C-alpha positions as CSV (number, residue, x, y, z in Angstrom):
1,X,0.0,0.0,0.0
2,X,1.3,3.4,-0.9
3,X,0.1,7.0,-0.5
4,X,-2.5,8.2,-3.0
5,X,-1.0,10.0,-5.9
6,X,-3.7,12.7,-5.7
7,X,-2.5,13.9,-2.2
8,X,1.1,14.0,-3.3
9,X,0.2,16.0,-6.4
10,X,-2.0,18.3,-4.3
11,X,0.6,19.3,-1.8
12,X,3.4,19.5,-4.4
13,X,1.6,21.5,-7.1
14,X,-0.3,23.8,-4.8
15,X,2.8,24.6,-2.9
16,X,4.6,25.5,-6.1
17,X,1.7,27.5,-7.5
18,X,1.1,29.6,-4.3
19,X,4.9,30.0,-3.9
20,X,5.0,31.6,-7.4
21,X,2.0,33.7,-6.7
22,X,3.8,35.0,-3.6
23,X,6.7,36.3,-5.7
24,X,4.5,37.7,-8.4
25,X,2.6,39.6,-5.8
26,X,5.8,41.1,-4.5
27,X,6.7,42.2,-8.1
28,X,9.3,39.4,-8.8
29,X,9.6,39.3,-11.7
30,X,8.2,42.7,-12.6
31,X,7.2,41.8,-16.1
32,X,4.0,43.1,-17.7
33,X,1.9,42.2,-20.7
34,X,2.2,38.8,-22.3
35,X,5.2,37.8,-20.2
36,X,3.3,38.5,-17.0
37,X,0.4,36.5,-18.5
38,X,2.6,33.5,-18.9
39,X,3.8,33.7,-15.3
40,X,0.3,34.1,-13.9
41,X,-1.0,31.2,-16.1
42,X,1.7,28.9,-14.8
43,X,1.0,29.9,-11.2
44,X,-2.8,29.4,-11.6
45,X,-2.4,26.1,-13.4
46,X,-0.3,24.8,-10.5
47,X,-2.3,26.2,-7.7
48,X,-5.8,25.4,-9.1
49,X,-4.6,22.0,-10.4
50,X,-3.2,21.1,-7.0
51,X,-6.5,22.1,-5.3
52,X,-8.5,20.0,-7.8
53,X,-6.3,17.0,-7.0
54,X,-7.2,17.5,-3.3
55,X,-10.9,17.0,-4.0
56,X,-10.1,13.6,-5.6
57,X,-8.8,12.5,-2.2
58,X,-12.1,13.3,-0.5
59,X,-14.5,10.5,0.3
60,X,-17.3,12.6,-1.2
61,X,-15.9,15.2,-3.7
62,X,-19.3,16.4,-4.4
63,X,-19.5,17.8,-0.9
64,X,-16.3,19.8,-1.2
65,X,-18.1,23.1,-0.9
66,X,-19.3,22.2,2.6
67,X,-15.8,22.4,3.8
68,X,-15.9,26.2,3.7
69,X,-18.5,26.3,6.4
70,X,-16.3,24.9,9.2
71,X,-13.7,27.7,9.3
72,X,-13.9,28.1,13.1
73,X,-12.5,24.6,13.8
74,X,-11.2,23.1,10.5
75,X,-7.8,23.9,9.0
76,X,-9.1,22.3,5.8
77,X,-11.9,24.9,5.7
78,X,-9.4,27.7,6.4
79,X,-7.2,26.4,3.6
80,X,-10.1,26.6,1.2
81,X,-11.0,30.1,2.2
82,X,-7.4,31.4,2.0
83,X,-6.9,29.7,-1.3
84,X,-10.0,31.3,-2.9
85,X,-9.2,34.7,-1.4
86,X,-5.6,34.5,-2.7
87,X,-6.7,33.5,-6.2
88,X,-9.3,36.3,-6.4
89,X,-6.9,39.0,-5.1
90,X,-4.1,37.8,-7.3
91,X,-6.4,37.7,-10.3
92,X,-7.2,41.4,-9.8
93,X,-3.5,42.2,-9.4
94,X,-2.7,40.1,-12.5
95,X,-5.2,42.1,-14.6
96,X,-3.3,45.2,-13.7
97,X,0.0,43.7,-14.7
98,X,-1.2,42.0,-17.9
99,X,-3.6,44.5,-19.4
100,X,-2.7,47.9,-17.9
101,X,1.1,47.4,-17.2
102,X,0.3,48.6,-13.6
103,X,1.9,47.3,-10.4
104,X,-0.8,47.7,-7.8
105,X,1.6,47.1,-4.9
106,X,-1.0,47.0,-2.1
107,X,-3.2,44.5,-3.8
108,X,-0.1,42.4,-4.8
109,X,1.2,42.5,-1.2
110,X,-2.2,41.3,0.2
111,X,-2.2,38.5,-2.5
112,X,1.3,37.5,-1.5
113,X,0.3,37.2,2.2
114,X,-2.8,35.3,1.4
115,X,-0.8,32.9,-0.8
116,X,1.6,32.2,2.0
117,X,-1.3,31.8,4.4
118,X,-2.8,29.2,2.1
119,X,0.4,27.2,2.3
120,X,0.5,27.6,6.1
121,X,-3.1,26.4,6.5
122,X,-2.3,23.4,4.3
123,X,0.6,22.5,6.5
124,X,-1.6,22.8,9.6
125,X,-4.0,20.2,8.3
126,X,-1.2,17.7,9.0
127,X,0.7,19.5,11.8
128,X,-2.4,19.5,14.1
129,X,-2.8,15.7,14.0
130,X,-1.6,14.3,17.3
131,X,-2.3,10.8,15.9
132,X,0.6,11.2,13.5
133,X,3.6,12.1,15.8
134,X,5.9,12.6,12.8
135,X,3.6,15.4,11.5
136,X,2.7,16.8,14.9
137,X,5.9,18.7,15.5
138,X,7.2,22.3,15.0
139,X,9.1,21.7,11.8
140,X,6.1,20.6,9.7
141,X,4.8,24.1,8.8
142,X,8.3,25.5,8.3
143,X,9.0,22.7,5.9
144,X,5.9,23.4,3.8
145,X,6.6,27.1,3.8
146,X,10.3,26.7,2.9
147,X,9.6,24.3,0.0
148,X,6.8,26.6,-1.4
149,X,9.0,29.7,-1.2
150,X,11.9,27.8,-2.8
151,X,9.8,26.5,-5.6
152,X,8.3,29.9,-6.1
153,X,11.7,31.6,-6.4
154,X,12.8,29.0,-9.0
155,X,9.7,29.4,-11.1
156,X,9.9,33.2,-10.8
157,X,13.5,33.2,-12.1
158,X,14.9,34.8,-8.9
159,X,18.3,33.0,-9.1
160,X,20.0,34.5,-6.1
161,X,17.0,34.0,-3.9
162,X,16.5,30.5,-5.2
163,X,20.1,29.5,-4.3
164,X,19.7,30.9,-0.8
165,X,16.3,29.2,-0.3
166,X,17.5,25.9,-1.7
167,X,20.2,25.8,0.9
168,X,17.8,26.8,3.7
169,X,15.0,24.4,2.7
170,X,17.5,21.5,2.3
171,X,18.6,22.1,5.9
172,X,14.9,22.2,7.1
173,X,14.2,19.0,5.2
174,X,17.1,17.1,6.8
175,X,16.2,18.5,10.2
176,X,12.6,17.4,9.7
177,X,13.7,13.8,8.8
178,X,16.1,13.6,11.8
179,X,13.5,14.9,14.3
180,X,10.7,12.9,12.7
181,X,12.4,9.6,13.1
182,X,12.1,9.6,16.8
183,X,8.7,11.2,17.2
184,X,6.6,8.0,17.4
185,X,8.8,6.6,20.2
186,X,8.9,9.9,22.0
187,X,5.1,10.1,21.9
188,X,4.8,7.2,24.3
189,X,2.3,5.4,22.1
190,X,2.6,1.6,21.9
191,X,0.6,-1.5,21.3
192,X,-0.3,-1.7,25.0
193,X,-2.2,1.6,25.1
194,X,-3.4,1.2,21.6
195,X,-5.3,-2.0,22.5
196,X,-6.1,-0.8,26.1
197,X,-4.6,-4.0,27.5
198,X,-1.4,-2.5,29.0
199,X,-2.7,-3.1,32.5
200,X,-2.4,-6.8,32.0
201,X,1.2,-6.8,30.9
202,X,3.2,-6.9,27.7
203,X,1.0,-7.2,24.6
204,X,1.9,-9.0,21.4
205,X,-0.3,-9.2,18.3
206,X,-1.3,-12.9,17.8
207,X,-3.5,-12.3,14.7
208,X,-4.4,-9.1,12.9
209,X,-7.8,-7.6,13.7
210,X,-8.9,-8.1,10.1
211,X,-8.3,-10.8,7.6
212,X,-8.4,-8.3,4.8
213,X,-7.6,-4.6,4.2
214,X,-9.9,-1.7,5.2
215,X,-10.0,2.1,5.0
216,X,-7.7,2.6,8.0
217,X,-5.1,0.3,6.6
218,X,-5.3,1.8,3.1
219,X,-5.1,5.4,4.3
220,X,-3.0,5.4,7.4
221,X,-0.7,2.4,7.5
222,X,2.3,2.5,5.2
223,X,5.5,0.6,5.9
224,X,8.7,1.7,4.3
225,X,11.9,-0.2,5.1
226,X,14.7,2.0,6.6
227,X,17.1,1.0,3.8
228,X,14.6,2.1,1.1
229,X,13.7,5.3,3.0
230,X,17.4,6.3,3.2
231,X,17.7,5.8,-0.6
232,X,14.6,7.8,-1.3
233,X,15.8,10.6,1.0
234,X,19.1,10.7,-0.9
235,X,17.2,10.9,-4.2
236,X,15.0,13.7,-2.8
237,X,18.0,15.7,-1.6
238,X,20.0,15.3,-4.9
239,X,17.1,16.0,-7.2
240,X,15.3,18.5,-5.0
241,X,18.2,20.6,-3.9
242,X,21.7,19.4,-5.1
243,X,21.1,19.4,-8.8
244,X,19.1,22.6,-8.9
245,X,21.9,24.4,-7.0
246,X,24.4,23.0,-9.5
247,X,22.4,24.2,-12.5
248,X,21.8,27.7,-11.0
249,X,25.5,28.1,-10.2
250,X,26.4,27.5,-13.8
251,X,26.4,30.5,-16.2
252,X,22.7,31.4,-16.7
253,X,20.9,29.7,-19.5
254,X,17.2,29.0,-20.0
255,X,17.9,25.3,-20.4
256,X,19.7,25.2,-17.1
257,X,16.9,27.1,-15.4
258,X,14.4,24.6,-16.8
259,X,16.5,21.6,-15.6
260,X,16.7,23.2,-12.2
261,X,12.9,23.5,-11.9
262,X,12.3,20.0,-13.3
263,X,14.8,18.4,-10.9
264,X,13.4,20.3,-8.0
265,X,9.8,19.2,-8.7
266,X,10.9,15.6,-9.0
267,X,12.8,15.8,-5.7
268,X,9.9,17.4,-3.9
269,X,7.5,14.8,-5.1
270,X,9.9,12.2,-3.7
271,X,10.0,14.0,-0.4
272,X,6.2,14.3,-0.4
273,X,5.8,10.6,-1.0
274,X,8.0,9.9,2.0
275,X,6.1,12.5,4.0
276,X,3.0,10.4,3.7
277,X,4.5,6.9,3.5
278,X,6.4,7.4,6.7
279,X,3.5,9.1,8.6
280,X,3.3,6.3,11.2
281,X,-0.3,6.9,12.3
282,X,-0.8,5.4,15.7
283,X,-3.6,3.3,14.4
284,X,-0.8,1.1,13.0
285,X,0.0,0.0,16.6
286,X,-3.5,-1.5,16.9
287,X,-2.9,-3.5,13.8
288,X,0.6,-4.6,14.9
289,X,2.3,-2.7,12.0
290,X,4.6,-0.6,14.3
């Protein structure tokens, strides 16, 4: 069993899209007319495409609009509201850039903030879950934000900033992995308290609770061997950060910039796969998978 492709595409594409919108809102690059139209089109295709993929992961996609009504308690609802607000504000700002060659700085700044808030609310959907100790830690939101800003800088052609953010986000990524590896053990969760039989003594699973798979096992229980995880982490670091840095340090050329973006996206998708595959939901303890 592996994480659903839709959730990987959602977090990767939407992060890149809203990251690019952030830089566009701040006037980077400051192009107008057709060139600006191309940048905004790429940003909207990534952001909206990512959000559409998120609906495929819902049990009832036709009820997606109801998520907006729970903004007081649901980070998913807050994400939806921030995303719509960011897209609307940035559309207004984009009209000024594309059709009137105007930089409406205040509107762009608000759109940039809303774009970053969208990424933050997405991260909090996972960071709030106490049942997934690897997600429920201080580095989850900084990781999402760092990767989004880095991808946005790459797509916006901000080479100097992209180099700096690649180094920073690589450090955050490594720190996240190191801290995350000990989170389940540090949480104190084990099969004894998962089954409620700890008062009897040491518990060992004799047979699984189910003879076949079910929703919990499909969605929350993924087992990745440490050897394979380390290989995938190395691939994510090389593709997501190492190669983009190499291509950006070379004398500037559009082909190198494109290769840097493509490598970064491939690396981040690998990182995202690990993010979900190594989630270690505590329900796995009940099924004897931890």
